[in-house]
ROSE-4610 file (N, C-alpha, C; in Angstrom, 1 decimal, always signed):
// ROSE-4610
residu = [X/X/X/X/X/X/X/X/X/X/X/X/X/X/X/X/X/X/X/X/X/X/X/X/X/X/X/X/X/X/X/X/X/X/X/X/X/X/X/X/X/X/X/X/X/X/X/X/X/X/X/X/X/X/X/X/X/X/X/X/X/X/X/X/X/X/X/X/X/X/X/X/X/X/X/X/X/X/X/X/X/X/X/X/X/X/X/X/X/X/X/X/X/X/X/X/X/X/X/X/X/X/X/X/X/X/X/X/X/X/X/X/X/X/X/X/X/X/X/X/X/X/X/X/X/X/X/X/X/X/X/X/X/X/X/X/X/X/X/X/X/X/X/X/X/X/X/X/X/X/X/X/X/X/X/X/X/X/X/X/X/X/X/X/X/X/X/X/X/X/X/X/X/X/X/X/X/X/X/X/X/X/X/X/X/X/X/X/X/X/X/X/X/X/X/X/X/X/X/X/X/X/X/X/X/X/X/X/X/X/X/X/X/X/X/X/X/X/X/X/X/X/X/X/X/X/X/X/X/X/X/X/X/X/X/X/X/X/X/X/X/X/X/X/X/X/X/X/X/X/X/X/X/X/X/X/X/X/X/X/X/X/X/X/X/X/X/X/X/X/X/X/X/X/X/X/X/X/X/X/X/X/X/X/X/X/X/X/X/X/X/X/X/X/X/X/X/X/X/X/X/X/X/X/X/X/X/X/X/X/X/X/X/X/X/X/X/X/X/X/X/X/X/X/X/X/X/X/X/X/X/X/X/X/X/X/X/X/X/X/X/X/X/X/X/X/X/X/X/X/X/X/X/X/X/X/X/X/X/X/X/X/X/X/X/X/X/X/X/X/X/X]
num = [1/1/1/2/2/2/3/3/3/4/4/4/5/5/5/6/6/6/7/7/7/8/8/8/9/9/9/10/10/10/11/11/11/12/12/12/13/13/13/14/14/14/15/15/15/16/16/16/17/17/17/18/18/18/19/19/19/20/20/20/21/21/21/22/22/22/23/23/23/24/24/24/25/25/25/26/26/26/27/27/27/28/28/28/29/29/29/30/30/30/31/31/31/32/32/32/33/33/33/34/34/34/35/35/35/36/36/36/37/37/37/38/38/38/39/39/39/40/40/40/41/41/41/42/42/42/43/43/43/44/44/44/45/45/45/46/46/46/47/47/47/48/48/48/49/49/49/50/50/50/51/51/51/52/52/52/53/53/53/54/54/54/55/55/55/56/56/56/57/57/57/58/58/58/59/59/59/60/60/60/61/61/61/62/62/62/63/63/63/64/64/64/65/65/65/66/66/66/67/67/67/68/68/68/69/69/69/70/70/70/71/71/71/72/72/72/73/73/73/74/74/74/75/75/75/76/76/76/77/77/77/78/78/78/79/79/79/80/80/80/81/81/81/82/82/82/83/83/83/84/84/84/85/85/85/86/86/86/87/87/87/88/88/88/89/89/89/90/90/90/91/91/91/92/92/92/93/93/93/94/94/94/95/95/95/96/96/96/97/97/97/98/98/98/99/99/99/100/100/100/101/101/101/102/102/102/103/103/103/104/104/104/105/105/105/106/106/106/107/107/107/108/108/108/109/109/109/110/110/110/111/111/111/112/112/112/113/113/113/114/114/114/115/115/115/116/116/116/117/117/117/118/118/118/119/119/119/120/120/120/121/121/121/122/122/122/123/123/123/124/124/124]
x = [+0.8/+0.0/+0.9/+2.0/+2.8/+3.5/+3.5/+4.1/+3.1/+1.8/+0.8/+0.8/+0.5/+0.5/-0.4/-1.5/-2.5/-2.1/-1.1/-0.7/-0.3/+0.5/+0.8/-0.4/-1.4/-2.6/-3.4/-3.3/-4.1/-3.4/-2.0/-1.2/-1.5/-1.8/-2.0/-3.3/-4.4/-5.7/-5.7/-4.9/-4.7/-4.1/-3.1/-2.5/-3.4/-4.2/-5.1/-6.2/-6.8/-7.9/-7.6/-6.7/-6.3/-7.4/-8.4/-9.5/-10.3/-10.4/-11.2/-10.2/-8.9/-8.0/-8.1/-8.4/-8.6/-9.8/-10.9/-12.0/-11.7/-11.1/-10.7/-9.8/-8.8/-7.9/-8.6/-9.5/-10.2/-11.2/-12.0/-13.0/-12.3/-11.2/-10.5/-10.0/-9.4/-8.9/-10.0/-11.2/-12.3/-12.8/-13.0/-13.5/-12.6/-11.3/-10.4/-9.9/-9.7/-9.2/-10.3/-11.3/-12.3/-13.4/-13.9/-15.1/-14.7/-13.4/-12.8/-13.4/-13.5/-13.9/-12.8/-13.2/-12.2/-12.4/-11.4/-11.3/-11.6/-11.0/-11.2/-10.3/-11.0/-10.3/-10.7/-9.8/-10.1/-10.4/-11.5/-12.0/-11.8/-11.4/-11.3/-12.6/-13.2/-14.5/-14.2/-13.6/-13.3/-14.5/-15.6/-16.8/-17.2/-16.8/-17.2/-16.0/-14.8/-13.6/-13.2/-13.2/-12.9/-12.7/-12.4/-12.3/-13.4/-13.7/-14.7/-14.0/-14.6/-14.1/-15.1/-14.6/-15.5/-14.9/-15.8/-15.3/-16.4/-16.0/-17.0/-17.2/-18.4/-18.7/-19.1/-18.5/-19.0/-20.4/-21.1/-22.5/-22.6/-23.4/-23.6/-24.5/-25.2/-26.0/-25.2/-24.8/-23.9/-24.5/-25.8/-26.5/-26.3/-26.2/-26.1/-24.7/-23.7/-22.3/-22.1/-20.9/-20.5/-21.2/-21.5/-22.1/-21.1/-21.2/-20.3/-20.9/-20.2/-20.7/-19.7/-20.3/-19.4/-19.7/-18.6/-18.7/-18.0/-18.6/-18.1/-17.8/-16.5/-16.2/-16.5/-17.0/-17.3/-16.9/-16.7/-16.5/-17.8/-17.9/-19.1/-19.3/-18.3/-18.4/-18.8/-18.8/-19.2/-20.7/-21.1/-22.5/-22.7/-23.7/-24.0/-25.3/-25.3/-26.6/-27.1/-28.3/-28.8/-28.1/-27.6/-26.8/-25.5/-24.9/-23.6/-23.9/-25.0/-25.3/-25.5/-26.2/-26.5/-25.2/-24.2/-22.9/-22.1/-22.3/-21.6/-22.2/-23.5/-24.0/-23.6/-23.6/-23.3/-21.8/-21.0/-19.5/-19.1/-20.0/-19.7/-20.2/-19.3/-19.7/-19.3/-20.2/-21.7/-22.4/-23.5/-24.3/-24.9/-24.6/-25.1/-26.5/-27.3/-28.6/-28.6/-27.4/-27.3/-25.8/-25.5/-24.2/-24.3/-23.1/-23.1/-22.2/-22.7/-22.0/-21.5/-20.1/-19.5/-19.2/-19.8/-19.6/-18.7/-17.5/-16.5/-16.4/-16.0/-15.9/-14.4/-14.1/-12.7/-12.3/-13.3/-13.0/-13.0/-12.9/-12.8/-14.0/-15.2/-16.4/-16.8/-17.4/-17.8/-19.3/-20.1/-21.5/-21.8/-22.4/-22.6/-24.1/-24.4/-25.8/-26.0/-27.0/-27.3/-28.2/-27.7/-28.4/-28.8/-30.1/-30.6/-30.9/-30.8/-31.1/-32.6/-33.1/-34.5/-35.3/-36.6/-37.4/-37.6/-37.2/-37.2/-38.0/-39.0/-39.8/-38.9/-38.9/-38.1/-38.7/-37.9/-38.4/-39.3/-40.3/-41.2/-40.8]
y = [-1.2/+0.0/+1.3/+1.2/+2.4/+2.8/+1.9/+2.2/+2.8/+2.7/+3.2/+4.7/+5.3/+6.7/+7.5/+6.9/+7.6/+7.6/+6.8/+6.7/+8.0/+8.8/+10.1/+11.0/+11.0/+11.7/+11.2/+9.9/+9.2/+8.8/+8.9/+8.3/+8.8/+10.1/+10.6/+10.0/+9.9/+9.4/+7.9/+7.2/+5.8/+5.4/+6.2/+5.9/+6.3/+7.3/+7.8/+6.8/+6.3/+5.3/+4.0/+3.2/+2.0/+1.0/+1.0/+0.0/+0.2/+1.4/+1.7/+2.1/+2.0/+2.4/+1.6/+0.3/-0.4/+0.0/+0.4/+0.9/+2.2/+3.1/+4.4/+4.3/+3.5/+3.3/+2.7/+1.8/+1.1/+2.1/+2.8/+3.8/+5.0/+5.5/+6.6/+6.3/+5.1/+4.7/+4.4/+3.9/+3.6/+5.0/+5.9/+7.2/+8.0/+8.0/+8.8/+8.1/+6.8/+6.1/+5.5/+4.8/+4.2/+5.1/+5.9/+6.8/+8.2/+8.5/+9.7/+11.0/+10.9/+12.1/+13.2/+14.4/+15.5/+16.3/+17.2/+18.0/+17.2/+16.1/+15.2/+15.6/+15.6/+15.9/+14.9/+14.6/+13.7/+14.5/+14.2/+14.9/+14.0/+14.7/+14.0/+14.1/+13.0/+13.0/+12.3/+13.1/+12.5/+11.9/+12.5/+12.0/+10.6/+10.3/+9.0/+8.0/+8.5/+7.8/+7.2/+8.1/+7.7/+9.0/+8.7/+9.8/+9.7/+10.8/+10.8/+11.4/+11.2/+11.7/+12.6/+13.8/+14.8/+15.1/+15.2/+15.5/+15.8/+16.1/+16.3/+15.0/+14.5/+13.3/+13.7/+13.1/+13.5/+12.9/+13.7/+13.2/+13.2/+12.3/+12.2/+13.3/+14.0/+15.2/+16.4/+16.8/+17.9/+19.3/+19.3/+20.6/+20.9/+19.8/+20.0/+20.1/+19.5/+19.5/+18.6/+18.6/+17.6/+18.1/+17.1/+17.4/+17.1/+17.9/+17.7/+16.6/+15.6/+14.5/+14.2/+13.7/+13.2/+11.7/+11.0/+9.5/+9.1/+8.3/+7.8/+6.3/+5.9/+4.5/+3.7/+2.5/+1.5/+0.1/-0.7/-2.1/-2.9/-4.0/-4.8/-5.3/-5.6/-6.2/-5.2/-3.9/-2.8/-2.8/-2.3/-2.0/-0.5/-0.1/+1.3/+1.6/+2.7/+3.0/+4.4/+4.7/+6.0/+7.1/+6.9/+7.9/+8.1/+7.1/+7.2/+8.0/+7.8/+8.6/+10.0/+10.3/+11.6/+12.4/+11.7/+12.2/+12.5/+11.7/+11.9/+13.2/+13.4/+14.6/+15.8/+15.8/+17.0/+17.3/+16.3/+16.5/+17.3/+17.3/+17.9/+19.4/+20.2/+21.7/+22.1/+22.6/+22.8/+21.5/+21.5/+20.3/+19.9/+18.7/+18.2/+17.7/+17.7/+17.1/+15.6/+15.1/+13.6/+13.3/+12.0/+11.5/+10.1/+9.6/+8.2/+7.4/+6.3/+5.3/+4.3/+4.1/+3.1/+1.9/+0.8/-0.4/-1.3/-1.6/-2.4/-3.8/-4.8/-6.2/-6.6/-7.8/-8.3/-8.6/-8.9/-9.2/-7.9/-6.8/-5.4/-4.9/-5.6/-5.1/-3.8/-2.9/-1.7/-1.4/-1.1/-0.8/+0.6/+1.5/+2.8/+3.0/+3.5/+3.7/+5.2/+5.8/+7.2/+7.4/+8.2/+8.4/+9.9/+10.1/+11.5/+11.8/+13.1/+13.5/+13.6/+13.1/+13.1/+12.1/+12.3/+11.4/+12.1/+11.4/+11.9/+11.0/+11.5/+10.7/+10.4/+9.1/+8.7/+9.3/+9.6/+10.1/+9.0/+9.5/+8.6/+8.4]
z = [+0.0/+0.0/+0.0/+0.7/+0.8/-0.5/-1.5/-2.8/-3.8/-3.4/-4.3/-4.4/-5.6/-5.8/-4.9/-4.5/-3.6/-2.1/-1.8/-0.3/+0.3/-0.3/+0.4/+0.7/-0.1/+0.2/+1.4/+1.6/+2.6/+3.8/+3.8/+4.9/+6.3/+6.4/+7.8/+8.4/+7.5/+8.0/+8.1/+7.3/+7.4/+8.7/+9.1/+10.4/+11.6/+11.4/+12.5/+12.7/+11.6/+11.7/+11.0/+11.6/+11.0/+10.8/+11.7/+11.6/+10.3/+9.8/+8.5/+7.4/+7.6/+6.5/+5.2/+5.3/+4.1/+3.2/+3.9/+3.2/+2.6/+3.3/+2.8/+1.6/+1.7/+0.5/-0.7/-0.5/-1.6/-2.2/-1.4/-2.0/-2.6/-2.0/-2.6/-4.0/-4.2/-5.5/-6.5/-6.0/-6.9/-7.4/-6.5/-7.0/-7.9/-7.6/-8.4/-9.6/-9.6/-10.8/-11.7/-11.1/-11.9/-12.3/-11.3/-11.5/-12.0/-11.9/-12.4/-11.8/-10.4/-9.7/-9.8/-9.7/-9.7/-8.4/-8.2/-7.0/-5.7/-5.6/-4.5/-3.3/-2.1/-0.9/+0.2/+1.1/+2.2/+3.4/+4.1/+5.3/+6.5/+7.6/+8.9/+9.6/+10.0/+10.8/+12.2/+13.1/+14.4/+15.2/+15.0/+15.7/+15.3/+14.0/+13.4/+13.4/+13.9/+13.9/+12.6/+11.6/+10.2/+9.3/+8.1/+7.1/+6.1/+5.4/+4.4/+3.1/+2.0/+0.7/+0.1/-0.3/-0.9/-2.3/-3.3/-4.6/-5.6/-6.8/-7.9/-8.7/-8.7/-9.4/-10.8/-11.8/-13.2/-13.5/-14.2/-14.6/-16.1/-16.6/-18.0/-18.5/-17.6/-18.0/-18.1/-19.3/-19.5/-19.2/-19.1/-18.7/-17.2/-16.4/-15.0/-14.5/-15.2/-14.8/-13.6/-13.1/-12.0/-10.7/-9.9/-8.6/-7.5/-6.4/-5.3/-4.3/-4.0/-3.2/-2.0/-1.0/+0.2/+0.3/+0.4/+0.5/+1.8/+2.6/+3.9/+3.7/+3.7/+3.5/+4.8/+4.7/+5.8/+5.3/+6.3/+6.0/+6.2/+5.4/+5.4/+6.8/+7.6/+8.9/+10.0/+9.7/+10.7/+10.8/+12.0/+12.3/+12.2/+11.5/+11.3/+12.0/+12.8/+13.5/+13.1/+13.4/+13.1/+13.8/+15.0/+15.7/+15.0/+14.5/+13.7/+12.5/+11.8/+10.6/+10.9/+12.0/+12.5/+12.8/+13.4/+13.7/+12.5/+11.5/+10.2/+9.5/+9.5/+8.9/+9.6/+11.0/+11.7/+11.7/+11.4/+11.3/+10.1/+9.1/+7.8/+7.8/+7.2/+7.1/+5.7/+4.9/+5.3/+5.3/+6.1/+6.2/+4.9/+4.4/+3.2/+3.3/+2.3/+2.3/+2.2/+1.6/+1.5/+1.5/+1.8/+1.8/+1.1/+0.7/+0.2/+1.2/+1.6/+2.4/+1.5/+1.4/+0.6/+1.4/+1.2/+1.9/+1.1/+1.7/+1.0/+1.6/+0.8/+1.3/+1.0/+1.6/+1.4/+0.0/-0.9/-2.3/-3.2/-2.5/-3.2/-3.8/-3.6/-4.0/-3.2/-3.9/-3.2/-3.6/-2.6/-2.9/-2.3/-3.1/-2.6/-2.3/-1.1/-0.7/-0.5/-1.1/-0.9/+0.4/+1.3/+2.6/+2.6/+2.8/+2.9/+4.3/+4.6/+6.0/+6.2/+7.3/+7.5/+6.7/+6.5/+5.7/+4.4/+3.3/+2.0/+1.1/+0.4/-0.5/-1.8/-2.1/-3.3/-4.6/-5.6/-6.8/-7.5/-8.2/-8.9/-10.3]
């Protein structure tokens, strides 16, 4: 991992949160290399004991342009509670209306779940 080009960007938070370091490394590389996010920055979320990733996600809709999103990496083996999600939202400034939770597994699969704050009616 230390020889990977993304390691210098992540090294401080990988050392600070070793329990979730693998998920952070995996999701950061998926977003920057596979999904081609731009203006990516890594955020420290001490209340959640982990880091998050903020960046511009490219969209196929050229009229809208890229959208700014926040992704919080998690391991499949972790338990996530509503209080943990609430702490995640309140740790971010400005307060987003939604975040993505990226759940990673040992086989490098990553599933992204969109979480909205409060009760939100799904689009029809």
